[in-house]
LODO-140470 format. One record per residue (C-alpha): residue number from 1; residue in one letter; x, y, z. Coordinates in Angstrom, 3 decimals. Layout:
// LODO-140470
R seq type       xx       yy       zz
R NUM    a        X        Y        Z
...
END
This chain:
// LODO-140470
R seq type       xx       yy       zz
R   1    m  -15.083  -75.872   97.976
R   2    k  -11.813  -75.620   99.879
R   3    q  -10.012  -77.250   96.968
R   4    k  -11.328  -74.581   94.566
R   5    v  -10.279  -71.812   96.955
R   6    f   -6.763  -73.223   97.059
R   7    i   -6.667  -73.384   93.257
R   8    i   -7.840  -69.764   92.930
R   9    l   -5.333  -68.549   95.513
R  10    g   -2.576  -70.516   93.794
R  11    l   -3.371  -68.908   90.434
R  12    a   -3.431  -65.450   91.994
R  13    v   -0.031  -66.023   93.615
R  14    l    1.354  -67.344   90.301
R  15    i    0.103  -64.262   88.428
R  16    v    1.716  -61.954   90.990
R  17    i    4.992  -63.873   90.648
R  18    l    4.875  -63.577   86.847
R  19    i    4.224  -59.833   87.057
R  20    g    7.140  -59.440   89.440
R  21    l    9.484  -61.460   87.230
R  22    n    8.509  -59.434   84.160
R  23    a    9.009  -56.166   86.016
R  24    v   12.419  -57.239   87.329
R  25    s   13.640  -58.616   83.998
R  26    y   12.276  -55.694   81.945
R  27    t   14.913  -53.478   80.410
R  28    q   13.638  -50.128   79.235
R  29    k   14.325  -49.487   75.585
R  30    e   16.722  -46.628   75.105
R  31    k   15.279  -43.616   73.364
R  32    e   16.506  -43.309   69.823
R  33    l   18.735  -40.362   69.102
R  34    d   16.951  -37.812   66.934
R  35    s   19.596  -37.572   64.217
R  36    e   19.650  -36.938   60.498
R  37    a   20.863  -40.488   59.915
R  38    y   17.684  -41.931   61.468
R  39    p   15.147  -39.081   61.320
R  40    n   11.525  -39.065   62.365
R  41    r    9.671  -36.648   60.082
R  42    s    6.267  -37.138   61.676
R  43    t    4.154  -34.100   62.569
R  44    y    3.828  -35.624   66.045
R  45    n    7.590  -35.434   66.647
R  46    l    8.770  -32.448   68.681
R  47    g   12.435  -33.258   68.066
R  48    s   14.797  -31.567   65.655
R  49    t   13.954  -33.841   62.726
R  50    g   10.190  -33.689   63.287
R  51    t    7.735  -31.335   61.584
R  52    r    5.446  -30.430   64.479
R  53    a    6.358  -26.727   64.274
R  54    f    5.418  -26.604   60.572
R  55    y    2.096  -28.328   61.223
R  56    d    1.204  -26.035   64.132
R  57    l    2.174  -22.981   62.079
R  58    l   -0.237  -23.943   59.300
R  59    t   -2.995  -24.476   61.847
R  60    e   -2.431  -21.133   63.575
R  61    t   -2.324  -19.198   60.305
R  62    g   -5.762  -20.350   59.178
R  63    r   -4.808  -23.168   56.829
R  64    k   -6.420  -26.579   56.963
R  65    p   -3.734  -29.162   57.754
R  66    v   -4.771  -32.663   58.786
R  67    r   -2.860  -35.778   59.772
R  68    w   -3.785  -38.398   57.184
R  69    q   -3.938  -41.772   58.936
R  70    e   -5.955  -43.691   56.343
R  71    s   -4.615  -45.841   53.525
R  72    p   -3.894  -44.086   50.195
R  73    a   -6.971  -45.752   48.704
R  74    e   -9.101  -43.354   50.778
R  75    l   -7.762  -40.458   48.672
R  76    l   -9.912  -41.642   45.776
R  77    i  -13.146  -41.441   47.761
R  78    d  -14.979  -38.272   46.864
R  79    n  -16.148  -36.700   50.123
R  80    k  -15.893  -33.430   52.000
R  81    n  -12.603  -34.448   53.614
R  82    k  -10.822  -35.126   50.322
R  83    p   -7.506  -33.243   50.445
R  84    a   -6.317  -30.805   47.809
R  85    t   -2.640  -31.344   48.693
R  86    f   -0.957  -34.514   49.928
R  87    v    2.421  -34.143   51.651
R  88    i    4.975  -36.919   52.191
R  89    i    8.009  -35.850   54.222
R  90    g   11.247  -37.794   54.552
R  91    r   11.946  -41.485   54.758
R  92    t    8.794  -43.064   56.139
R  93    r    8.738  -45.739   58.843
R  94    k    6.380  -47.868   56.756
R  95    e    7.306  -48.705   53.186
R  96    i    5.264  -47.090   50.440
R  97    t    4.329  -50.124   48.382
R  98    d    3.704  -50.117   44.643
R  99    e   -0.025  -50.436   45.341
R 100    d    0.027  -47.402   47.635
R 101    a    2.051  -45.422   45.086
R 102    a   -0.415  -46.345   42.321
R 103    k   -3.331  -45.037   44.399
R 104    i   -1.508  -41.803   45.183
R 105    l   -0.536  -41.223   41.553
R 106    q   -4.094  -41.963   40.411
R 107    w   -5.324  -39.294   42.811
R 108    v   -2.713  -36.855   41.453
R 109    s   -3.699  -37.611   37.857
R 110    e   -7.262  -36.561   38.678
R 111    g   -6.072  -33.084   39.610
R 112    g   -4.453  -33.496   43.007
R 113    k   -1.164  -32.028   44.139
R 114    l    1.516  -34.256   45.664
R 115    v    4.399  -32.710   47.613
R 116    v    7.349  -35.043   48.198
R 117    i    9.983  -33.632   50.562
R 118    d   12.860  -36.068   50.704
R 119    r   16.504  -36.458   49.706
R 120    a   15.877  -39.822   48.051
R 121    p   12.137  -40.389   47.549
R 122    p   10.727  -43.831   46.680
R 123    s   11.286  -44.547   43.008
R 124    n    7.622  -45.429   42.514
R 125    l    6.703  -41.779   43.243
R 126    v    9.401  -40.107   41.141
R 127    k    7.372  -40.031   37.952
R 128    t    5.869  -37.691   35.382
R 129    t    3.519  -38.182   32.451
R 130    a    5.590  -35.861   30.285
R 131    n    8.396  -37.176   28.092
R 132    w   11.016  -36.472   30.729
R 133    r   12.916  -38.617   33.176
R 134    i   13.159  -37.427   36.792
R 135    f   15.995  -38.622   38.997
R 136    f   17.705  -37.547   42.207
R 137    n   21.458  -37.021   42.292
R 138    s   22.571  -38.212   45.735
R 139    a   26.303  -37.802   45.094
R 140    f   26.558  -35.418   48.009
R 141    q   27.552  -35.692   51.643
R 142    q   25.488  -38.204   53.583
R 143    p   24.531  -37.650   57.240
R 144    y   26.295  -39.655   59.942
R 145    y   24.673  -41.227   62.967
R 146    t   26.415  -38.675   65.182
R 147    t   25.109  -35.720   63.180
R 148    d   23.316  -33.383   65.558
R 149    a   20.146  -32.237   63.814
R 150    s   19.598  -29.502   66.398
R 151    d   22.955  -27.837   65.640
R 152    q   22.222  -25.431   62.795
R 153    t   25.901  -24.594   62.364
R 154    q   26.830  -28.233   61.903
R 155    m   23.922  -28.820   59.525
R 156    t   24.596  -25.831   57.235
R 157    t   28.386  -25.371   57.329
R 158    g   29.710  -24.341   53.904
R 159    i   26.267  -24.214   52.275
R 160    r   25.065  -20.981   50.723
R 161    a   21.413  -19.995   50.742
R 162    a   19.515  -21.028   47.615
R 163    k   18.065  -18.281   45.456
R 164    p   14.836  -18.383   43.447
R 165    v   15.414  -19.204   39.803
R 166    q   12.249  -17.489   38.640
R 167    p    9.236  -15.752   40.121
R 168    s    6.465  -18.225   40.819
R 169    v    3.802  -19.012   43.347
R 170    y    6.383  -21.088   45.266
R 171    t    9.049  -18.351   45.430
R 172    k    6.702  -15.500   46.336
R 173    s    8.248  -13.353   49.108
R 174    v   11.258  -15.686   49.222
R 175    n   14.718  -14.116   49.005
R 176    g   16.752  -17.108   50.105
R 177    v   16.335  -20.631   51.420
R 178    q   18.903  -22.293   53.666
R 179    s   19.268  -25.994   53.004
R 180    s   21.441  -28.461   54.864
R 181    a   24.744  -29.939   53.744
R 182    f   22.921  -33.180   52.966
R 183    a   20.491  -31.815   50.367
R 184    t   20.393  -33.677   47.052
R 185    s   19.550  -32.410   43.585
R 186    v   16.419  -33.027   41.526
R 187    n   17.608  -33.579   37.956
R 188    f   15.739  -34.376   34.772
R 189    e   16.406  -35.105   31.126
R 190    r   14.296  -35.390   28.011
R 191    l   13.589  -38.901   26.820
R 192    t   15.014  -40.150   23.573
R 193    a   12.827  -41.324   20.723
R 194    e   13.328  -44.963   21.719
R 195    q   12.446  -44.220   25.327
R 196    i    9.336  -42.335   24.239
R 197    e    8.204  -45.281   22.141
R 198    e    8.885  -47.674   24.986
R 199    k    6.896  -45.457   27.335
R 200    a    4.016  -45.329   24.848
R 201    n    4.073  -49.115   24.453
R 202    n    3.913  -49.515   28.216
R 203    r    0.861  -47.298   28.308
R 204    l   -0.816  -49.332   25.582
R 205    s   -0.141  -52.649   27.282
R 206    d   -0.931  -51.385   30.761
R 207    p   -3.535  -48.604   30.770
R 208    a   -2.355  -45.653   32.759
R 209    p   -4.294  -44.626   35.886
R 210    f   -4.530  -41.039   34.663
R 211    p   -6.808  -39.475   32.020
R 212    t   -5.530  -38.951   28.511
R 213    f   -5.255  -35.556   26.862
R 214    a   -4.846  -34.346   23.309
R 215    k   -1.184  -33.847   22.539
R 216    t    0.724  -32.188   19.732
R 217    p    2.566  -34.554   17.399
R 218    t    5.985  -35.441   18.729
R 219    p    8.787  -35.963   16.199
R 220    k   10.654  -39.270   16.257
R 221    y   14.415  -39.043   16.493
R 222    q   17.048  -41.647   15.921
R 223    t   19.214  -39.809   18.458
R 224    p   18.441  -37.275   21.166
R 225    p   18.093  -33.653   20.048
R 226    k   21.429  -31.982   19.591
R 227    s   20.606  -28.696   21.268
R 228    f   17.874  -26.849   23.061
R 229    s   17.457  -23.137   23.187
R 230    t   16.571  -21.551   26.526
R 231    p   12.863  -20.741   26.642
R 232    t   12.080  -17.072   26.604
R 233    p   10.152  -15.874   29.700
R 234    n    6.580  -14.984   28.922
R 235    s    4.726  -11.865   29.860
R 236    g    3.778  -13.410   33.215
R 237    g    7.408  -13.557   34.273
R 238    q    7.856  -17.316   33.903
R 239    g   11.306  -18.420   32.849
R 240    g   12.953  -21.649   31.937
R 241    g   14.097  -24.067   34.600
R 242    l   17.627  -25.149   35.343
R 243    g   18.992  -28.654   35.491
R 244    s   19.616  -31.420   33.032
R 245    g   16.487  -30.252   31.157
R 246    s   14.465  -27.060   31.007
R 247    g   10.878  -25.881   30.702
R 248    t    8.073  -24.110   32.490
R 249    g    5.194  -25.336   34.533
R 250    r    1.464  -25.394   33.891
R 251    g   -1.579  -24.895   35.998
R 252    q   -2.484  -22.825   39.004
R 253    d    0.686  -23.568   40.934
R 254    s    3.184  -22.374   38.331
R 255    g    1.058  -19.434   37.246
R 256    t    1.481  -19.954   33.467
R 257    a   -1.462  -19.832   31.072
R 258    d   -1.783  -22.309   28.245
R 259    d   -2.014  -19.604   25.570
R 260    d    1.132  -17.864   26.810
R 261    a    3.237  -21.020   26.989
R 262    p    6.863  -20.563   25.991
R 263    v    8.075  -22.184   22.833
R 264    v   11.093  -24.440   22.484
R 265    r   12.766  -24.115   19.092
R 266    v   14.756  -27.120   17.966
R 267    k   17.023  -27.150   14.898
R 268    t   18.236  -30.519   13.763
R 269    p   18.392  -32.456   10.498
R 270    m   15.416  -34.691   10.121
R 271    p   16.032  -38.430    9.740
R 272    t   13.749  -40.799    7.895
R 273    p   10.577  -41.041    9.950
R 274    k    9.807  -44.353   11.626
R 275    p    6.375  -45.990   11.644
R 276    v    4.029  -44.314   14.098
R 277    l    2.247  -46.346   16.799
R 278    r   -1.510  -47.004   16.702
R 279    s   -1.467  -47.000   12.861
R 280    e   -1.402  -43.197   12.783
R 281    p   -0.470  -41.535    9.458
R 282    v    3.175  -40.669    9.080
R 283    e    3.749  -36.961    9.544
R 284    t    6.685  -35.032    8.163
R 285    f    8.314  -32.034    9.809
R 286    d   10.318  -29.138    8.495
R 287    d   13.909  -28.537    9.454
R 288    e   12.660  -26.094   12.082
R 289    y    9.545  -26.959   14.083
R 290    e    7.840  -25.642   17.209
R 291    t    6.445  -27.448   20.247
R 292    t    5.216  -26.089   23.574
R 293    a    7.078  -26.905   26.795
R 294    l    4.044  -26.902   29.097
R 295    n    4.788  -30.381   30.457
R 296    a    8.487  -29.808   31.078
R 297    p    9.755  -29.841   34.703
R 298    v   10.113  -26.430   36.322
R 299    v   12.983  -25.479   38.619
R 300    h   12.174  -22.901   41.283
R 301    l   15.245  -23.043   43.557
R 302    n   18.864  -23.707   42.739
R 303    a   22.069  -23.463   44.770
R 304    d   25.588  -24.685   44.031
R 305    g   24.437  -26.868   41.162
R 306    r   21.563  -28.427   43.113
R 307    n   17.952  -28.138   42.020
R 308    l   16.200  -27.969   45.396
R 309    l   12.627  -27.343   44.273
R 310    v   11.155  -28.794   41.064
R 311    d    7.562  -29.459   40.061
R 312    v    6.407  -31.714   37.247
R 313    s    3.105  -32.577   35.652
R 314    y    1.280  -35.845   36.183
R 315    g   -2.007  -36.174   34.345
R 316    a   -4.216  -33.308   35.433
R 317    g   -2.224  -32.772   38.638
R 318    r    1.239  -31.742   39.766
R 319    i    4.034  -33.362   41.754
R 320    v    6.391  -31.065   43.672
R 321    f    9.821  -32.333   44.744
R 322    l   11.756  -30.589   47.524
R 323    s   15.102  -32.309   47.985
R 324    d   15.823  -31.431   51.628
R 325    p   13.447  -32.136   54.560
R 326    y   15.659  -29.998   56.796
R 327    i   14.001  -26.928   55.291
R 328    v   10.629  -27.811   56.877
R 329    s   11.935  -29.612   59.988
R 330    n   11.764  -28.204   63.506
R 331    g   15.496  -27.596   63.470
R 332    g   15.698  -25.628   60.214
R 333    i   12.350  -24.048   59.473
R 334    n   13.302  -20.788   61.228
R 335    l   16.323  -20.133   58.991
R 336    v   16.221  -17.341   56.357
R 337    d   12.939  -17.705   54.389
R 338    n   12.508  -21.431   54.909
R 339    v    9.141  -21.022   56.596
R 340    q    7.824  -18.831   53.754
R 341    l    8.905  -21.363   51.141
R 342    a    7.342  -24.217   53.123
R 343    i    4.009  -22.399   53.323
R 344    n    4.107  -21.505   49.620
R 345    v    4.787  -25.097   48.576
R 346    v    2.022  -26.823   50.560
R 347    a   -0.559  -24.033   50.773
R 348    s   -0.560  -22.722   47.191
R 349    r   -3.980  -24.304   46.736
R 350    d   -7.093  -23.787   48.781
R 351    g   -8.418  -26.819   50.612
R 352    i   -7.220  -29.485   52.985
R 353    i   -3.481  -30.156   53.338
R 354    a   -2.998  -33.792   54.294
R 355    f    0.284  -34.877   55.919
R 356    d    0.967  -38.563   55.421
R 357    e    1.066  -40.124   58.899
R 358    y   -0.155  -43.497   57.667
R 359    h    3.322  -44.417   56.450
R 360    q    4.922  -42.833   59.529
R 361    g    3.431  -45.605   61.667
R 362    f    0.241  -43.880   62.814
R 363    g   -2.211  -45.639   60.517
R 364    s   -5.807  -46.109   61.623
R 365    s   -5.426  -49.868   61.086
R 366    s   -2.810  -50.041   63.844
R 367    n   -3.902  -51.232   67.275
R 368    r   -3.793  -48.139   69.490
R 369    f   -4.088  -50.253   72.653
R 370    l   -0.945  -52.214   71.792
R 371    q    0.825  -49.024   70.693
R 372    f    0.111  -47.465   74.096
R 373    f    1.786  -50.361   75.938
R 374    a    4.561  -50.839   73.371
R 375    g    7.981  -51.155   75.016
R 376    t    6.546  -52.092   78.441
R 377    p    6.204  -55.497   80.168
R 378    v    2.421  -55.140   80.203
R 379    i    1.878  -56.991   76.925
R 380    p    3.930  -60.079   77.995
R 381    v    2.041  -60.113   81.307
R 382    f   -1.308  -60.082   79.486
R 383    l   -0.180  -62.905   77.215
R 384    q    0.992  -65.003   80.174
R 385    i   -2.282  -64.439   82.028
R 386    a   -4.228  -65.447   78.924
R 387    l   -2.093  -68.591   78.687
R 388    l   -2.821  -69.491   82.325
R 389    i   -6.554  -68.939   81.857
R 390    g   -6.443  -71.147   78.772
R 391    l   -4.674  -73.900   80.740
R 392    v   -7.287  -73.689   83.498
R 393    f  -10.131  -74.076   80.975
R 394    l   -8.285  -76.975   79.352
R 395    s   -7.773  -78.734   82.674
R 396    q  -11.428  -78.269   83.606
R 397    s  -12.701  -79.611   80.295
R 398    r  -10.425  -82.675   80.128
R 399    r   -9.906  -85.548   82.563
R 400    f   -6.479  -86.967   83.258
R 401    a   -7.685  -90.202   85.040
R 402    r  -10.541  -92.706   84.977
R 403    a  -14.027  -91.473   85.638
R 404    v  -15.016  -90.950   89.283
R 405    p  -18.460  -92.323   90.322
R 406    e  -21.090  -89.761   91.028
R 407    p  -21.363  -88.866   94.726
R 408    e  -24.478  -90.193   96.462
R 409    p  -26.712  -87.499   97.913
R 410    n  -26.779  -87.197  101.724
R 411    r  -30.254  -88.199  102.796
R 412    l  -29.683  -87.623  106.533
R 413    s  -31.536  -84.693  108.058
R 414    k  -30.257  -82.653  110.977
R 415    l  -33.010  -83.935  113.328
R 416    e  -32.691  -87.587  112.367
R 417    y  -30.301  -88.275  115.264
R 418    v  -32.650  -86.654  117.743
R 419    s  -35.620  -88.588  116.392
R 420    a  -33.697  -91.846  116.547
R 421    m  -32.656  -91.290  120.181
R 422    a  -36.204  -90.384  121.184
R 423    e  -37.590  -93.482  119.544
R 424    l  -34.904  -95.606  121.214
R 425    q  -35.671  -94.205  124.654
R 426    q  -39.396  -94.704  124.113
R 427    r  -39.009  -98.334  123.054
R 428    t  -36.672  -99.166  125.947
R 429    k  -38.786  -97.095  128.361
R 430    g  -35.720  -95.119  129.334
R 431    y  -37.750  -92.378  130.991
R 432    d  -35.043  -91.627  133.477
R 433    l  -32.598  -90.803  130.654
R 434    a  -35.142  -88.540  128.985
R 435    i  -35.835  -86.635  132.239
R 436    e  -32.112  -86.373  132.874
R 437    n  -31.521  -84.675  129.508
R 438    i  -34.465  -82.293  129.809
R 439    y  -34.026  -81.389  133.538
R 440    t  -30.256  -80.911  133.311
R 441    d  -30.698  -78.548  130.357
R 442    f  -33.482  -76.671  132.249
R 443    r  -31.376  -76.219  135.383
R 444    r  -28.351  -75.003  133.382
R 445    r  -30.317  -72.441  131.407
R 446    v  -32.210  -71.077  134.442
R 447    s  -28.988  -70.775  136.451
R 448    r  -27.378  -68.827  133.643
R 449    l  -30.397  -66.519  133.524
R 450    v  -30.394  -65.696  137.264
R 451    g  -26.608  -65.601  137.454
R 452    v  -25.737  -68.559  139.709
R 453    d  -23.716  -71.764  139.411
R 454    a  -25.898  -74.643  138.219
R 455    l  -23.838  -77.283  140.068
R 456    k  -23.431  -75.568  143.451
R 457    t  -26.808  -73.854  143.887
R 458    r  -29.399  -75.709  145.947
R 459    k  -32.920  -76.434  144.708
R 460    q  -34.438  -74.199  147.404
R 461    d  -32.308  -71.199  146.435
R 462    l  -32.926  -71.710  142.707
R 463    a  -36.695  -71.939  143.325
R 464    l  -36.640  -68.642  145.295
R 465    l  -34.730  -66.921  142.480
R 466    i  -37.304  -68.128  139.982
R 467    v  -40.174  -66.844  142.161
R 468    e  -38.507  -63.411  142.311
R 469    r  -38.922  -63.226  138.556
R 470    l  -42.306  -65.028  138.396
R 471    s  -44.593  -63.724  141.121
R 472    d  -47.410  -66.113  140.201
R 473    e  -45.318  -69.203  140.961
R 474    n  -44.960  -71.034  144.321
R 475    a  -41.432  -71.688  145.581
R 476    a  -42.413  -74.900  147.408
R 477    e  -44.157  -76.274  144.346
R 478    l  -41.107  -75.494  142.217
R 479    e  -38.811  -77.141  144.740
R 480    q  -41.013  -80.236  144.781
R 481    l  -40.990  -80.338  140.913
R 482    m  -37.192  -80.257  140.771
R 483    q  -36.944  -82.866  143.546
R 484    r  -39.220  -85.250  141.649
R 485    c  -37.155  -84.828  138.486
R 486    e  -33.988  -85.690  140.405
R 487    d  -35.667  -88.771  141.939
R 488    v  -36.649  -90.063  138.502
R 489    m  -33.105  -89.454  137.337
R 490    h  -31.794  -91.586  140.194
R 491    g  -34.027  -94.564  139.393
R 492    d  -37.462  -94.037  140.952
R 493    k  -40.269  -95.755  139.157
R 494    t  -42.286  -93.636  136.757
R 495    n  -44.419  -93.956  133.704
R 496    k  -44.967  -92.238  130.434
R 497    k  -47.801  -90.078  131.741
R 498    e  -45.762  -88.684  134.634
R 499    v  -42.743  -88.016  132.425
R 500    l  -44.977  -86.090  130.019
R 501    r  -46.427  -84.029  132.923
R 502    l  -42.996  -83.180  134.338
R 503    t  -41.664  -82.207  130.895
R 504    t  -44.699  -80.020  130.168
R 505    r  -44.289  -78.213  133.509
R 506    l  -40.589  -77.515  132.872
R 507    r  -41.379  -76.094  129.418
R 508    e  -44.050  -73.796  130.882
R 509    i  -41.573  -72.301  133.330
R 510    e  -39.012  -71.831  130.541
R 511    e  -41.619  -70.034  128.457
R 512    k  -42.495  -67.675  131.327
R 513    l  -38.804  -66.924  131.848
R 514    g  -38.337  -66.284  128.118
R 515    l  -36.000  -69.243  127.596
R 516    l  -37.826  -70.823  124.676
R 517    r  -35.664  -71.767  121.717
R 518    r  -36.390  -69.713  118.597
R 519    k  -35.260  -70.355  115.075
R 520    k  -32.672  -67.876  113.794
R 521    s  -34.072  -65.790  110.994
R 522    k  -32.044  -65.747  107.789
R 523    k  -30.845  -62.295  106.855
END
């Protein structure tokens, strides 16, 4: 047992030493500077690059924002918590994989609305089902590590406020939007005939995740169209977009009806038509033909040659690109009409507005316990303790020497010595030794009871003290009893019967005095 106690104490001391060493050697990780070069666009971040103010504003104004911490595959599950708008802000901490992008785009194609607010979004999200190519022009000033995101003067020096290009649901009540000096431009261009065919072939070989719709015949060109005329605004006030291409939007966000769609008139000599895919009959076109521009990208904000806000179609849904997260960040949302634009962009539809926190590092699959202790010496301490416990179990389950024989059980009882001595004295007729043991113990115990010295007190005095406590006893008889016991001790002849009588008499007196031995009760 003592050996196990020493082992336990040794392990406890070792654990304390390990904890002390980890605490002494631990170096606290320096807090990252909240800069535009390394921003944190999470809605949990209260810093200048975070979006906590925008999230709280939506909550306080009666909208339904939520922090989406599930994988993108959960967007496709039809339940009461299915969002109407999905918002991805800035460069995420976790990479948006092609599989995640495919799930998001499939959700958009079924009628969802994706809002991407970034200067250089992932290429697997910069897509449209229309015959247009979307790309971001990043040939502008890039933020430095020392850029102070909380300094509005430093962030917006030399940048004029962007003006709405056309009245739309996104530019309602917006007179100007102040972007940062690091905003990029969302550009687009119409695909050539070869690119259209290649895109169609890709759809045939790899079925698209979005539903198909009836489309008007598209002419096949050997070269891109020579010129485009600017679409004429319709009665609803929708005008053509600016950028490398032009067009108007469709659906509830852009506010344009299908019947009132603007018309793009193209004048170009017609080349010899090429074979049409899917064995469709070859169609001829006049020198002047008409086609609607419902699927063309729509520009809503433009400043200094930069298209800041553009939305495009994707299947039955829409994708909105805002090229500067500073507009919705804590440091810039209070400038000009930035907050109004931010609300218009994400809250143009009724329903749940989901902010992507899964790719910001707050996914539900992450271990919250480990995240809580991240950056502290607690995790190494736990691992070291687990290693020690494992070593203890290993040492207990394995032997490092030859087998030890089983210990023989102890068959000796506590009274075996007493029984052996009694039997020895009886066989040798050592009655004097027996009386000596019993009488000496009697005299010592009685002397302790009456408060005298057992060695110095005379027999007469001890007998009188006993009579004072036992009125029915005779002092002379007691003195004679003690004298006889002393004579037997000194060698007088006796026998077994007399020894038994003397012993019985001594035990009677002890019982009257209350000196009988009692077994201790176990508590």
